[in-house]
C-alpha positions in Angstrom: 39.6 -77.3 1.5 39.1 -77.1 -2.3 35.7 -76.5 -4.3 35.1 -80.4 -4.8 35.2 -80.7 -0.9 32.5 -78.1 -0.5 30.6 -79.2 -3.1 30.6 -82.8 -2.1 30.0 -81.4 1.7 26.8 -79.5 0.4 25.1 -82.6 -0.9 25.2 -84.7 1.9 22.5 -84.7 4.6 23.5 -82.8 7.9 21.9 -86.0 9.5 24.1 -88.2 7.6 26.6 -89.5 9.7 29.0 -89.7 6.7 28.9 -85.9 6.9 30.9 -85.6 10.2 33.4 -88.3 8.9 33.8 -86.3 5.8 34.5 -83.0 7.7 37.0 -84.5 9.8 38.9 -86.2 6.7 38.8 -82.4 4.9 40.2 -80.5 8.1 42.9 -83.3 8.5 43.6 -82.8 4.8 43.9 -78.9 5.0 45.9 -78.9 8.0 48.4 -81.3 6.2 48.5 -79.4 3.7 49.6 -76.1 5.6 52.1 -78.1 7.4 53.7 -78.9 4.3 53.6 -75.1 3.1 56.7 -73.2 3.1 57.6 -70.7 5.9 57.3 -67.8 3.5 53.7 -68.8 2.3 52.7 -69.6 6.1 53.8 -66.4 7.3 52.2 -64.3 4.6 48.8 -66.1 5.1 49.1 -65.5 8.7 49.8 -61.7 8.0 46.5 -61.5 5.9 44.3 -62.9 8.8 45.9 -60.5 11.2 45.4 -57.4 8.9 41.7 -58.6 8.2 41.1 -58.9 12.2 42.8 -55.7 12.8 40.8 -53.8 10.5 37.7 -55.5 11.9 38.3 -53.9 15.8 40.1 -51.0 14.8 37.4 -49.3 12.9 36.7 -45.5 13.4 34.0 -45.5 16.1 32.7 -42.0 15.1 32.2 -43.3 11.2 28.8 -44.5 12.8 27.4 -41.9 14.7 25.6 -38.8 13.2 
């Protein structure tokens, strides 16, 4: 989802039916773009996500204790 999509989404009222249709369309476009990405780019994106998740859960449990 690009910045233009996010900006338009914020302008639409939460009660508006177009908002849900707009979100669905945006998700479809994002998934299509990811599907068309090269194998290397998908692998790199997946590794970044795995790294962020592992950093979140592998924090030192003693760092917050005094």
